[in-house]
C-alpha positions as CSV (number, residue, x, y, z in Angstrom):
1,M,19.9,19.9,-20.8
2,V,17.4,17.7,-19.1
3,S,17.8,14.0,-19.2
4,T,14.8,12.1,-20.4
5,T,16.0,8.6,-19.4
6,A,13.9,6.9,-16.8
7,T,15.4,6.1,-13.4
8,A,16.1,2.5,-12.4
9,A,13.2,2.6,-9.9
10,T,10.8,3.5,-12.7
11,V,12.0,0.9,-15.1
12,T,12.1,-2.0,-12.6
13,G,8.9,-1.1,-10.7
14,M,10.5,-0.6,-7.3
15,R,8.2,0.5,-4.5
16,T,8.7,1.3,-0.8
17,C,6.9,-0.7,1.9
18,A,5.0,1.6,4.2
19,G,5.7,-0.6,7.1
20,C,9.4,-1.4,7.1
21,R,10.4,1.3,4.6
22,G,12.3,-1.3,2.6
23,K,12.4,-1.1,-1.2
24,A,11.2,-4.1,-3.2
25,H,9.8,-4.9,-6.6
26,R,6.1,-4.3,-6.9
27,S,5.5,-8.0,-7.5
28,D,6.8,-8.6,-3.9
29,L,4.4,-6.1,-2.4
30,V,0.7,-5.7,-2.1
31,R,-1.2,-2.5,-2.8
32,M,-3.9,-1.0,-0.6
33,V,-6.4,1.7,-1.7
34,V,-9.4,3.4,-0.2
35,D,-12.7,2.0,-1.5
36,R,-14.9,5.0,-1.8
37,R,-17.8,3.0,-3.4
38,A,-18.8,1.7,0.0
39,A,-21.2,3.6,2.3
40,T,-18.2,4.5,4.5
41,A,-14.6,4.7,3.1
42,V,-12.6,1.6,3.9
43,V,-9.1,0.4,3.1
44,V,-9.0,-2.7,0.8
45,V,-6.3,-4.8,-0.6
46,D,-5.7,-4.4,-4.4
47,P,-3.7,-7.5,-5.2
48,R,-3.8,-6.9,-9.0
49,A,-2.9,-3.2,-8.4
50,V,-5.6,-2.0,-10.8
51,L,-8.1,-0.1,-8.6
52,P,-8.3,3.6,-9.1
53,G,-6.9,6.0,-6.5
54,R,-3.8,6.6,-4.5
55,G,-2.2,3.4,-3.2
56,V,0.1,2.3,-0.4
57,W,2.4,-0.7,-0.8
58,L,3.2,-3.3,1.9
59,H,5.1,-6.6,2.1
60,Q,2.7,-9.5,2.6
61,R,3.8,-9.8,6.3
62,S,1.7,-9.0,9.3
63,D,4.7,-7.2,11.0
64,C,4.8,-4.7,8.2
65,L,1.1,-4.1,8.5
66,D,1.5,-3.6,12.3
67,R,4.3,-1.2,11.8
68,A,2.4,0.8,9.2
69,E,-0.6,1.0,11.4
70,T,1.4,2.0,14.4
71,R,3.2,4.8,12.5
72,R,-0.1,5.8,10.7
73,A,1.8,5.4,7.4
74,I,-1.3,3.9,5.7
75,Q,-3.4,6.9,6.6
76,R,-0.6,9.3,5.6
77,G,0.2,7.5,2.4
78,L,-3.4,7.4,1.3
79,R,-3.8,11.1,2.3
80,V,-6.9,10.7,4.4
81,A,-7.6,12.9,7.4
82,Q,-9.3,10.3,9.6
83,S,-8.3,6.8,10.6
84,L,-9.9,4.1,8.5
85,P,-10.8,0.6,9.6
86,L,-8.3,-2.1,8.5
87,E,-10.4,-5.2,9.3
88,Q,-10.7,-6.3,5.7
89,V,-6.9,-5.8,5.2
90,R,-6.1,-7.8,8.3
91,A,-8.4,-10.6,7.2
92,W,-6.7,-10.6,3.8
93,F,-3.3,-10.8,5.4
94,D,-4.4,-13.6,7.7
95,S,-5.8,-15.7,4.8
96,H,-2.7,-15.1,2.6
97,A,0.0,-15.6,5.2
C-alpha cells in the first residue's frame, strides 16, 4: 500500500540552498530563474517565486552566492549547458544585503 500523506518538506515548504546546501523554509531563501525573454538568456532573481521555469534557491547572503557560483550549482540546478552571467543577481544581492 502506498502512503498518500505529504512529507514534512512538502508541507512546510523546505528548500535547499544551492550555495551552502543548508535546508531552510522558502521564505528564508530567494529563488533564481533563467529569463528567456531577453535576447540572451540571463539569470534573474525571482523574489516572489512566481516566474515560470526551473528555479534555484539561495540564502540572501553573498557567501552563498559565491559558493554556488564556484561550485557551478546555479548552472547545474537550472539545467543549462553554458555559464550564464550573474551580474543582475549580484546587483540584487548587493542592494538587499
